[in-house]
C-alpha positions, 0 to 999 in steps of 0.5 A: 500499500504505497504511493502518494496519499495511498497510506493516508487513504488506508488510514482513513479506511481503518478509521472508518472501520474502527469508528463503525466497529465502536458504534456497533459494539456500544450499540450492541451493549446498549441493546442488551441493556435497553429494549428500546434500542435496535437489537444486538443481532441487527447492530452486528449486521449493520456493522458487517454491511457498513465495513464491507466496502472499506475492507474490500478497498483496503484489500485491493490496495494491499494488492497493489491495485491502486487505481481500483482500490482508490476508486472503491475507497472514494465510492465507500466514502460517498456511499457512507455519506449518502446512505449512512447519514439517515441511519446515523441521524437515527442513531442520534435520535434513538440515543438521545431519546432513550437517555442511555449512556451507551446509546448516546456513546454509540450515536456519537461514534456514528456521527464521527464517521461522517467527517471521516468520510469527507476526509477519506473522499478528499484524500482518495480523490487527490491520491487518484488524480496523482497516479501515473496514467498507466495505473488510472482506471477507464472512466467506466470502470471508475464510475463503476467502482465509485457506484458499487459501494452505494449499490451494495449498501442498498441491496445488502440493507434491503436484504437484511431488512427483509430477512430480519423482519418477522413479517407474521408478527408485523401483520398481526400487530397491524391487524390488531391496531386496525381492529382496535381503531375500528372498535373505538370508532364504532363505539363513538358512532354508537354512543352518539347515535344513542345520545340522538334518540335518548329523551335526555340526550344523555350519553350511555352509562356503559358499553353494555348499554350499546351491546346485545342486551342494550341498544344492540349497536355493538357486538358482544365482544366490543360491548364486553371491552374486547377487540383482538388484543385490546382492552376497551374502556368507556369513560362516561362523564358524571351523571347530574341529578336527573341522570344525564351524562354529557361527556365521554371518551373511549380508550383502547390499550393493548393487552401486552405491548411485548406481543401484538399491538403497541398503540394506545388509542383514545377518542372523544365525541368527534371521532378523532383518534389520538395514538401513541406507543409507550416510551418507558423501558420499564413499561415495555419490559412489563408489557404495560400500555401507555395511559389513556390520556397520554396520546393527547398530551404526547402525540397530539400536543392537545393538553386540553383533550388529555386533561378532559380524559384525566378528569373522566378517568378520575371520576370513574375511579372515584364513583359517587365523588363527581369530578375533582375539585382541583387539578392537584388530584390528577398530578404528582400529589394525586393520580399522576395522570398528567405527565411530568414532562413539560409541565411548568405549572399545576395548581388548583385550576391552572395547568401550564404546558408551554405553549398552552395554559389550561384553566379548569372551571368546575361548576359549584357543587350540586345539592349532593355536594358533587361537581357534575360538570366543568369547562376547560379554557386554553390560552395558547401563545400566538394563537386564539383562545379555545375552550371545551365546554 
């Protein structure tokens, strides 16, 4: 491996392999310690695919085929930038999201591969231009050597993805989540239909009121709270003195996020469905689904809708107590329904999650001493005020 700049090219190829290996080793360690990180086997395959063009270029340069070796080295650098940057961004996001020191270290090693590719490309280009004419490749061969690593990355990556993916599990998960979403939408439709013909325009008190023994709008399984790997929860509001229920929400939670569906689904009277997946390592390891209110807070950035679900859940968990008189009952001092992340203020009637400021306005207790209704008002920075009556 001799000649102007060739040794430098070999050094940058070795550095690229070393950084990729370090990222993979740390990534494997992170995967073994944290189920949110890409699996250990997948990390190993990613390293093997990444390192192959570098190793091929080093081997050809060692065999004194400098023209072809430099062409492959340049191609490997270009492929590393074109194909590798999105994967490296994913490494960064995953490492930061899980807050794992091993994941972050793996991400940083991956990030360092990018400037190494720039230096490798420039060094290989200069070394190739300095070769004597007798060793320079024909333009077509040079272009083939330049494009071969990128083509290899694409084909090998696609093949590894197809082989490594458990398509049966993917199809089962997708089918379960479609069934959960259909069940939520059907419950919303049936609940709104029930309200239309009810003398007091009340919401139903339970799913059973919509099933075969009630309104006959839902099948027995859905009315019983089950839908292909999901637990269905109907959250009716507090009934007033006349027995009228004004509010409701519907929630579908996976029975076990380790098998099948992972999304928690939640909707209200308008039929809009919010969905999100658990992000806590402890929850995933235990198979626990995300709480019902969380998709509104996290995925939709709609804390007013999330707060309404929290209030309905609290009322359901405290039958005969009405709605809570203060929001503190939903925070760290109470049911912990309101997520800790992003909360800047929480007192009796105010929830601050920038850019939102949500105000809770419960009605005065009725003759039974119960709060049976409330209004929510949102002041969002830079937007008109909104409310949820």
